[in-house]
C-alpha positions in Angstrom: 51.5 -226.7 18.4 50.6 -230.5 18.6 50.3 -230.4 22.3 53.9 -229.4 22.9 53.5 -225.7 23.9 50.8 -226.4 26.5 53.1 -227.6 29.3 55.7 -225.0 28.2 53.1 -222.1 28.4 51.9 -223.4 31.8 55.4 -223.5 33.2 56.1 -220.0 31.9 52.9 -218.6 33.4 53.6 -220.1 36.8 57.2 -218.8 36.9 56.1 -215.4 35.7 53.4 -215.2 38.3 56.0 -216.2 41.0 58.4 -213.4 39.8 55.7 -210.8 39.9 54.7 -211.8 43.4 58.3 -211.7 44.6 58.9 -208.2 43.0 55.8 -206.8 44.7 56.8 -208.3 48.0 60.3 -206.9 47.7 59.0 -203.4 47.0 56.7 -203.6 50.0 59.6 -205.1 52.1 57.4 -208.0 53.1 58.9 -211.5 53.7 57.1 -214.3 52.0 57.6 -217.7 53.7 58.1 -220.7 51.4 55.4 -223.4 51.8 56.0 -227.0 50.9 53.7 -228.7 48.4 51.0 -230.7 50.2 51.5 -234.4 50.7 48.6 -235.2 48.4 50.6 -233.9 45.4 53.0 -236.9 45.9 50.2 -239.4 46.8 48.9 -240.4 50.2 51.5 -241.3 52.9 49.4 -244.4 53.8 50.5 -246.5 50.8 53.6 -247.8 52.6 51.5 -248.9 55.6 49.1 -250.7 53.3 51.8 -252.5 51.5 53.6 -253.6 54.7 50.3 -254.8 56.1 49.1 -257.0 53.2 52.3 -258.0 51.3 52.5 -261.5 52.8 49.0 -262.3 51.7 49.8 -261.7 48.1 51.3 -264.8 46.3 52.7 -265.8 43.0 50.8 -268.5 41.0 53.2 -270.8 39.0 51.6 -273.2 36.5 52.9 -275.8 34.1 51.3 -277.8 31.3 52.3 -280.2 28.6 52.0 -279.0 25.0 52.8 -280.5 21.7 56.4 -280.0 20.5 55.9 -277.7 17.6 59.6 -277.9 16.8 59.1 -281.5 15.7 56.8 -280.9 12.7 56.3 -283.6 10.1 57.8 -283.0 6.7 55.4 -281.8 3.9 53.8 -284.4 1.6 55.5 -284.3 -1.8 54.9 -286.3 -5.0 57.2 -289.3 -5.4 60.3 -288.3 -7.4 59.9 -284.6 -6.6 63.2 -282.7 -6.8 62.6 -281.3 -3.3 61.8 -284.7 -1.8 65.4 -285.5 -0.9 66.0 -282.0 0.4 63.1 -282.0 2.8 63.9 -285.6 4.0 67.4 -284.6 4.9 66.3 -281.3 6.5 63.7 -282.9 8.8 66.1 -285.9 9.6 68.8 -283.4 10.8 66.2 -281.5 12.7 65.0 -284.6 14.6 68.6 -285.5 15.2 69.3 -282.2 16.9 66.6 -282.9 19.5 68.3 -286.1 20.6 67.9 -289.8 19.7 65.1 -290.3 22.2 62.8 -288.1 20.1 63.6 -289.4 16.6 60.6 -291.7 16.5 58.3 -289.3 18.5 57.9 -286.2 16.4 55.0 -284.9 18.6 56.7 -285.5 22.0 55.1 -283.0 24.5 57.1 -280.4 26.3 56.5 -278.5 29.6 55.5 -274.9 29.5 55.6 -272.7 32.6 53.9 -269.4 33.4 53.4 -267.1 36.3 50.5 -265.0 37.6 49.3 -263.5 40.9 46.8 -264.3 43.6 46.0 -263.6 47.3 45.0 -265.5 50.4 41.5 -265.0 51.8 41.7 -267.6 54.6 44.6 -268.5 56.9 43.9 -272.2 56.2 45.1 -271.8 52.7 42.3 -270.5 50.4 43.7 -268.5 47.4 41.9 -266.4 44.8 43.2 -265.8 41.3 42.0 -265.4 37.7 40.8 -268.4 35.8 42.9 -267.5 32.8 46.0 -267.8 35.1 45.4 -271.5 35.8 43.5 -272.4 32.6 44.7 -275.7 31.1 47.4 -276.1 33.8 48.5 -279.6 34.7 50.1 -278.4 37.9 49.6 -275.3 40.0 52.0 -274.0 42.7 51.5 -271.2 45.1 54.6 -269.3 46.0 54.5 -267.3 49.2 56.2 -264.0 49.8 59.0 -265.8 51.7 59.6 -268.2 48.8 57.8 -271.2 50.3 56.3 -273.3 47.5 53.0 -275.1 48.1 51.2 -277.4 45.6 47.6 -276.1 45.0 44.3 -277.9 44.4 41.7 -276.2 42.2 38.5 -275.9 44.2 36.5 -274.3 41.4 36.5 -271.8 38.5 34.2 -269.4 36.8 34.9 -268.5 33.1 32.3 -265.8 32.9 33.8 -263.5 35.6 37.3 -265.1 35.1 37.9 -266.2 38.7 39.3 -269.3 40.2 39.7 -270.6 43.8 42.6 -272.7 45.0 43.5 -274.5 48.2 46.9 -275.2 49.6 47.9 -277.0 52.8 50.4 -274.9 54.8 52.2 -276.1 57.9 51.0 -273.0 59.8 48.3 -270.4 59.4 48.9 -268.0 56.6 48.5 -264.2 56.4 45.2 -263.4 54.8 43.3 -260.3 53.6 39.6 -259.3 53.7 37.3 -258.0 51.1 36.1 -254.4 51.2 33.0 -252.8 49.6 33.7 -251.9 46.0 30.4 -250.0 45.8 31.8 -247.4 48.1 34.8 -246.6 45.8 34.8 -243.0 44.5 36.3 -241.7 41.3 39.8 -240.4 42.1 40.2 -242.5 45.2 43.6 -244.0 45.7 44.1 -247.7 45.3 47.1 -250.0 45.5 47.9 -253.0 43.2 50.2 -255.8 44.3 51.3 -258.6 42.1 54.0 -260.3 40.1 54.5 -258.1 36.9 56.9 -259.6 34.3 57.7 -262.4 36.8 59.9 -260.0 38.9 58.3 -261.0 42.2 56.1 -259.0 44.5 55.7 -255.4 43.3 53.6 -252.5 44.6 52.0 -249.9 42.4 49.5 -247.1 43.2 47.0 -245.0 41.3 43.5 -243.8 41.4 40.1 -245.2 40.5 39.5 -243.8 36.9 36.0 -245.2 36.4 33.5 -247.7 37.6 31.1 -250.1 35.9 33.2 -250.4 32.8 32.0 -252.8 30.1 34.9 -254.0 28.0 32.9 -256.7 26.2 34.9 -259.6 27.8 31.8 -261.3 29.3 28.1 -261.0 30.1 28.7 -259.5 33.6 31.3 -256.8 32.9 31.3 -254.0 35.5 35.0 -253.5 35.9 36.8 -250.9 38.1 39.2 -249.0 35.8 42.4 -247.8 37.4 45.7 -246.2 36.4 47.7 -248.1 39.0 50.2 -250.0 36.9 49.0 -253.5 36.0 51.3 -255.4 33.8 51.7 -259.0 32.6 51.8 -261.3 35.6 49.6 -259.0 37.7 46.5 -261.0 36.6 44.8 -262.4 39.7 46.4 -260.0 42.0 44.5 -257.8 44.5 43.6 -254.1 44.2 43.5 -252.6 47.7 41.9 -249.5 49.2 43.9 -247.5 51.7 42.3 -249.5 54.5 44.1 -252.6 53.3 40.9 -254.2 52.0 40.6 -256.0 48.7 38.2 -254.0 46.5 39.1 -255.6 43.1 40.9 -258.4 41.4 43.2 -257.2 38.6 42.2 -259.0 35.4 42.8 -257.1 32.2 44.6 -254.1 30.6 44.3 -252.2 27.4 47.8 -251.8 25.9 49.4 -252.1 22.4 52.7 -253.4 24.0 51.5 -255.6 26.9 52.8 -253.1 29.5 50.8 -250.7 31.5 49.6 -247.4 29.8 47.4 -246.5 32.7 44.3 -248.4 31.6 43.7 -251.4 33.8 40.6 -253.3 34.9 39.7 -255.1 38.1 36.7 -257.3 38.9 34.9 -255.4 41.8 34.8 -257.2 45.1 31.0 -257.1 45.2 30.9 -259.3 42.0 33.8 -261.5 43.2 32.5 -262.3 46.6 29.3 -263.9 45.3 31.3 -266.0 42.9 33.9 -267.0 45.4 31.3 -268.0 48.0 29.6 -270.4 45.4 32.9 -271.8 44.3 33.9 -272.5 47.9 30.5 -274.1 48.7 29.7 -275.9 45.5 32.8 -276.0 43.4 30.8 -274.2 40.7 28.6 -271.2 40.1 24.8 -271.4 40.4 23.4 -268.3 38.6 19.8 -267.3 38.1 18.3 -267.8 34.6 15.4 -265.9 33.0 15.4 -267.5 29.6 15.2 -264.4 27.4 17.4 -262.8 24.7 17.6 -259.1 25.1 18.9 -256.0 23.3 19.4 -252.3 24.1 16.4 -250.0 24.1 17.6 -247.2 21.7 15.9 -243.9 21.4 14.3 -245.0 18.1 12.9 -248.2 19.7 11.8 -246.3 22.8 9.9 -243.9 20.6 8.3 -246.8 18.7 7.1 -248.4 21.9 6.1 -245.1 23.5 8.6 -245.5 26.4 9.9 -242.2 27.9 12.7 -241.9 28.8 14.5 -244.8 27.0 15.3 -247.5 29.6 15.1 -251.2 30.3 16.0 -254.3 28.4 14.0 -255.2 25.2 13.1 -258.9 25.0 14.1 -260.0 21.5 13.4 -263.7 22.0 12.0 -266.3 24.5 13.5 -269.6 25.3 10.7 -272.2 24.9 11.9 -274.1 27.9 12.9 -271.1 30.0 11.2 -269.6 33.1 10.0 -266.5 31.3 7.7 -268.5 28.9 5.2 -269.8 31.5 5.3 -266.4 33.3 3.8 -264.8 30.3 6.7 -262.7 29.2 6.8 -262.2 25.4 9.1 -260.9 22.7 8.7 -257.2 22.4 8.2 -256.6 26.1 10.6 -254.2 27.8 11.8 -255.3 31.3 12.1 -252.1 33.4 12.3 -253.7 36.9 13.5 -257.0 38.2 13.2 -258.2 41.8 12.6 -254.6 42.9 15.7 -253.3 41.1 15.4 -250.8 38.3 16.8 -251.8 34.9 18.2 -248.6 33.6 19.9 -250.2 30.6 20.2 -253.6 29.0 23.5 -254.7 30.6 21.9 -254.3 34.1 19.5 -257.2 33.6 22.0 -260.1 33.2 24.0 -259.1 36.3 20.9 -258.8 38.5 19.4 -262.0 37.2 22.7 -263.9 37.7 22.9 -262.7 41.3 19.3 -263.7 42.2 19.0 -267.1 43.9 17.9 -270.0 41.7 14.3 -271.0 42.4 13.2 -267.7 43.8 9.8 -266.3 42.8 10.7 -262.9 41.3 8.5 -259.9 40.5 9.2 -258.6 37.0 7.8 -255.3 35.7 7.5 -255.0 31.9 6.1 -252.4 29.4 3.9 -254.0 26.8 2.2 -251.8 24.2 2.8 -248.7 26.3 1.4 -250.1 29.5 3.2 -251.5 32.6 2.4 -255.1 33.7 3.7 -257.2 36.6 4.6 -260.8 36.2 6.0 -263.4 38.6 8.8 -265.6 37.4 10.2 -268.7 39.2 13.9 -268.3 38.3 15.8 -271.2 36.8 19.5 -272.0 36.8 21.6 -270.6 34.0 23.8 -273.7 33.7 20.7 -275.8 33.0 19.6 -273.3 30.4 22.9 -273.4 28.6 22.8 -277.2 28.4 19.4 -277.2 26.6 20.0 -274.1 24.4 20.4 -276.1 21.2 17.5 -278.6 21.8 14.6 -276.5 20.3 12.9 -278.7 17.7 12.2 -277.5 14.2 8.7 -276.7 13.1 7.0 -277.7 9.8 7.8 -275.6 6.9 5.3 -273.0 5.7 3.3 -273.9 2.6 4.6 -272.7 -0.7 3.1 -269.4 -2.0 3.4 -267.4 -5.1 6.2 -264.8 -4.8 5.0 -261.2 -4.5 7.7 -258.5 -4.5 6.7 -255.3 -2.8 8.8 -252.3 -2.1 8.4 -250.3 1.1 10.7 -248.5 3.5 13.7 -249.2 1.2 13.0 -252.9 1.3 12.2 -255.4 -1.4 9.9 -258.0 0.2 8.5 -261.4 -0.8 6.3 -264.0 0.7 8.1 -267.0 2.1 8.5 -269.9 -0.3 10.6 -273.1 -0.5 12.7 -271.5 -3.2 13.6 -268.6 -0.9 14.3 -270.9 2.0 16.8 -272.7 -0.2 18.3 -269.6 -1.7 19.0 -267.9 1.7 19.3 -271.1 3.7 16.4 -270.0 6.0 15.5 -272.5 8.7 12.1 -274.1 8.6 11.2 -272.6 12.0 11.5 -269.0 10.7 8.2 -267.6 9.6 7.4 -264.2 8.1 8.2 -262.0 5.1 11.5 -262.4 3.3 13.7 -259.4 2.5 15.0 -259.9 -1.0 16.8 -256.6 -1.4 17.8 -253.4 0.4 18.2 -250.0 -1.2 21.8 -248.7 -0.6 20.7 -245.2 0.6 17.7 -246.3 2.6 17.1 -246.3 6.4 17.0 -250.1 6.2 20.5 -250.2 4.9 21.7 -247.9 7.7 20.2 -250.5 10.2 22.2 -253.3 8.4 19.2 -255.2 7.1 20.3 -257.7 4.5 18.7 -259.9 1.8 17.7 -263.2 3.5 16.5 -261.5 6.7 12.9 -262.2 7.6 10.4 -259.7 9.0 8.4 -261.5 11.7 6.5 -258.6 13.3 5.8 -255.0 12.7 5.1 -253.0 15.9 4.3 -256.1 17.8 1.9 -257.6 15.3 2.8 -260.7 13.3 3.0 -260.4 9.5 2.5 -263.6 7.5 2.7 -262.0 4.0 3.6 -258.8 2.2 0.0 -257.6 2.1 -0.2 -257.8 5.9 3.1 -256.0 6.3 2.0 -253.2 4.0 -1.3 -252.9 5.7 0.4 -252.6 9.1 2.8 -249.9 7.9 -0.1 -247.9 6.3 -2.0 -248.1 9.6 1.0 -246.8 11.6 1.4 -243.9 9.2 -2.3 -243.0 9.6 -1.9 -243.0 13.4 0.9 -240.4 13.0 3.7 -242.8 14.2 7.2 -241.6 13.3 8.7 -245.0 13.2 7.8 -248.7 13.0 9.4 -251.4 15.2 10.4 -254.4 13.1 11.1 -257.8 14.6 13.6 -259.4 12.2 15.1 -262.9 12.2 18.2 -264.0 10.4 18.4 -267.3 8.5 19.3 -269.1 11.7 16.2 -267.7 13.5 18.1 -265.2 15.8 15.8 -262.3 16.4 16.5 -258.6 16.8 14.3 -255.4 16.9 14.9 -252.6 14.5 13.2 -249.2 14.4 12.6 -247.8 10.8 11.5 -244.3 10.2 8.1 -243.9 8.4 8.8 -240.3 7.4 
């Protein structure tokens, strides 16, 4: 079968049904009028109107940059007297000669590389939006209007996390511009229109439907793409995605394709996300996002059961930045953030987007779950860019005193007290304190959770464990309480923390 008979059977069933109906009608001497297929079967009639209305606001983005001339590689280093020395000398001499006498003494002479993308005008004075990757590393950027007019562009600002850039051109007369629509109002199955410059062919219009919303394709911390089957190909990057009112509801950014051409899986930055970024780029030339100063991870069903959170929701705090806003507000590792600034945090990925969209310096109410109880904290939000600059400035602490090694086996783990020898063996940073995992049984739950020798158990169910005896005592206590699993806070050799739920049964 392999999928082939399905359309054949469907076609046969339809035709058979038609023949049966016609035979019955003929027997009853009843005329059956032929009814044309509805217009929706071919797509909405408004697409041509949308294209005609907005086409002059969509532009081509042409960039050029200097790159090293890879064709002028240096000859390989060979021992003196090598039989290949003369051959390679002659080969590279001839190769340099083919490039002209001017390049003979300049093997790394740069050459110009050109590329094309798409963009659109949001202000008649000459403000243009595109993707950051379209103009990344460019020495010169040129905006080409629909009538062929070429205008040199200035980069007003760029944002790598959402992959947007803002350009300015200086036209002789006001340009045609388009307005943003509300991407939150898009419905699955709604028709959308993409206009851009696929394969450098010039302005091209394609149409499709909204296949999904809030897609996370792991391209950045704020992924919430619109997925569409409107054809988006190479060169469409930075182009607009319109609704049938001619409003920009997305910015075409990425596709999934083995060949580089459209296979019906394209992604656009939603207008709601883009507007906030563009406003900041226009006002400041950079983004100014909120910063909480925590590292988070997903609240899985196992972790939710360990923390007595039903249903599983929120973002689990795996670590606290010592210089971040969360620290003085009393937020701790192991807390689960379930509400931020009045907005519910349904899953981990919601928190970074909401925090980033919150004004820097605002006093924000944060609701957490700690040891099964809800608590409210107030955080004065910092600026993400400042936090990124100081991310690597945390000082090291004094090393723990040497102790006798005690190996203990529990939950499929071989454990030992921290010692200088273990720190050297596993290259564990001095700032990491806890019980060292020295081995993991292959068929154990710990192996399924990808624990490895050299990892360090810092806490068990939100209580610090300084040695193997304390760890075993804590596990025994949890078993007596009837707990099904224990929540381990585990650090790797670099000190990066994560929570792992291990079954006690």
